[in-house]
C-alpha positions as CSV (number, residue, x, y, z in Angstrom):
1,V,-0.2,-0.1,0.0
2,F,2.7,2.4,0.8
3,V,4.6,1.6,-2.2
4,V,1.6,2.6,-4.2
5,F,0.7,5.6,-2.5
6,A,4.5,6.7,-2.9
7,G,4.3,6.0,-6.5
8,L,1.4,8.0,-6.9
9,V,2.7,10.8,-4.9
10,A,5.9,10.8,-7.1
11,G,3.8,10.6,-10.3
12,F,1.9,13.7,-9.3
13,R,4.8,15.9,-8.2
14,T,6.7,15.0,-11.5
15,A,3.6,15.9,-13.6
16,H,3.3,19.3,-11.5
17,A,7.2,20.1,-12.2
18,L,6.8,19.3,-15.7
19,S,3.9,21.6,-16.0
20,R,5.7,24.3,-14.2
21,Y,9.0,23.9,-16.4
22,T,6.6,24.0,-19.7
23,D,5.0,27.0,-18.5
24,A,8.2,28.8,-17.8
25,A,9.6,27.8,-21.1
26,W,6.7,29.2,-22.8
27,Y,6.6,32.6,-20.9
28,M,10.5,32.8,-22.0
29,H,9.5,32.5,-25.6
30,K,6.7,34.8,-25.0
31,L,9.2,37.4,-23.5
32,N,11.7,37.2,-26.6
33,A,8.5,37.7,-28.8
34,C,7.6,41.0,-27.1
35,W,11.1,42.3,-27.2
36,F,11.2,41.4,-31.0
37,D,7.8,43.0,-31.4
38,A,8.6,46.2,-29.6
39,A,12.0,46.6,-31.5
40,S,10.7,45.9,-34.8
41,T,7.7,48.3,-34.3
42,L,10.2,51.2,-33.3
43,I,12.2,50.4,-36.2
44,A,9.1,50.4,-38.4
45,F,8.3,53.8,-37.4
46,C,11.7,55.0,-38.7
47,R,10.5,54.6,-42.3
48,N,8.6,57.8,-42.3
49,S,11.0,59.9,-40.5
50,K,12.3,63.1,-42.1
51,A,15.4,62.9,-40.0
52,P,18.9,62.6,-42.0
53,M,19.6,59.1,-42.6
54,E,22.7,59.0,-40.5
55,Q,20.6,60.0,-37.5
56,I,17.9,57.3,-38.4
57,V,20.7,54.6,-38.7
58,N,22.3,55.6,-35.6
59,Y,19.0,55.5,-33.6
60,E,18.2,51.8,-35.2
61,Q,21.8,50.6,-34.4
62,T,21.7,51.8,-30.8
63,L,18.1,50.6,-30.1
64,I,18.9,47.1,-31.3
65,R,21.8,47.2,-29.2
66,L,20.0,48.3,-26.0
67,V,17.4,45.6,-26.7
68,S,19.9,42.9,-26.8
69,V,21.5,44.0,-23.7
70,L,18.1,44.3,-22.3
71,S,17.2,40.7,-23.3
72,A,20.6,39.2,-21.9
73,L,20.0,41.2,-18.6
74,C,16.6,39.8,-18.2
75,L,17.8,36.3,-18.6
76,E,20.8,36.9,-16.4
77,T,18.3,38.3,-13.6
78,L,16.3,34.9,-14.0
79,Q,19.3,33.0,-13.4
80,Q,20.1,35.1,-10.2
81,R,23.5,35.5,-11.5
82,N,25.9,37.6,-9.2
83,P,25.3,41.3,-10.3
84,E,28.8,42.1,-9.5
85,T,30.1,40.1,-12.5
86,L,31.0,42.1,-15.4
87,G,30.2,41.2,-18.9
88,F,27.1,39.0,-20.3
89,R,26.7,35.4,-20.1
90,F,24.3,35.4,-23.0
91,E,25.3,36.6,-26.3
92,V,24.6,40.5,-26.8
93,L,24.6,42.3,-30.1
94,G,27.1,45.1,-30.4
95,A,27.4,45.7,-26.7
96,E,31.0,46.9,-27.2
97,D,29.7,49.5,-29.7
98,L,27.9,51.4,-27.0
99,D,29.7,54.4,-26.0
100,D,31.8,54.0,-22.9
101,D,29.5,56.1,-20.7
102,T,26.5,54.1,-21.3
103,Q,28.5,50.7,-20.6
104,A,29.9,52.2,-17.3
105,Q,26.4,53.3,-16.3
106,I,25.0,49.6,-17.2
107,F,27.6,47.9,-15.1
108,E,27.6,50.1,-12.1
109,S,23.9,50.3,-11.7
110,G,22.2,48.2,-9.1
111,H,19.0,47.8,-11.2
112,K,20.3,47.2,-14.7
113,V,17.1,45.9,-16.4
114,E,15.2,48.8,-15.3
115,L,18.1,51.4,-16.5
116,V,18.4,49.9,-20.0
117,F,14.7,50.0,-20.3
118,Q,14.7,53.7,-19.2
119,M,17.8,54.2,-21.8
120,I,15.5,52.9,-24.6
121,Q,12.5,55.1,-23.7
122,Q,14.9,58.0,-23.4
123,L,16.5,57.0,-27.0
124,T,12.8,56.8,-28.4
125,V,11.6,60.1,-27.0
126,D,14.9,61.9,-28.3
127,G,14.3,60.2,-31.5
128,M,10.8,61.7,-32.0
129,E,12.2,65.2,-31.5
130,S,14.8,65.1,-34.3
131,Q,13.2,66.4,-37.7
């Protein structure tokens, strides 16, 4: 009787753990899809811009770099990686091309994800002001 009971408990616990794992994986894919959707929408808005092409290209490249940094920082936060560690565990597109001041602000911040998100918002608002 005890073996049957233990087997049922182990089976239910395993099924619940698998369900939690698949839910977490689904949310991770959804998070990446949301970052892609937000970045591609902001890039699409640049098509009708009257700003010089050099400014548009600079905005687009900086935006993609910051979104890539944001995605990597979110994943590192979920892994509960030591925030004192410099560099990224996940691949980041062009992080070394961000200016030194921006890189320093990100690595020195205690709230890296929120800081990069705010940088993206500020970049977008500043880009709206250019003609």
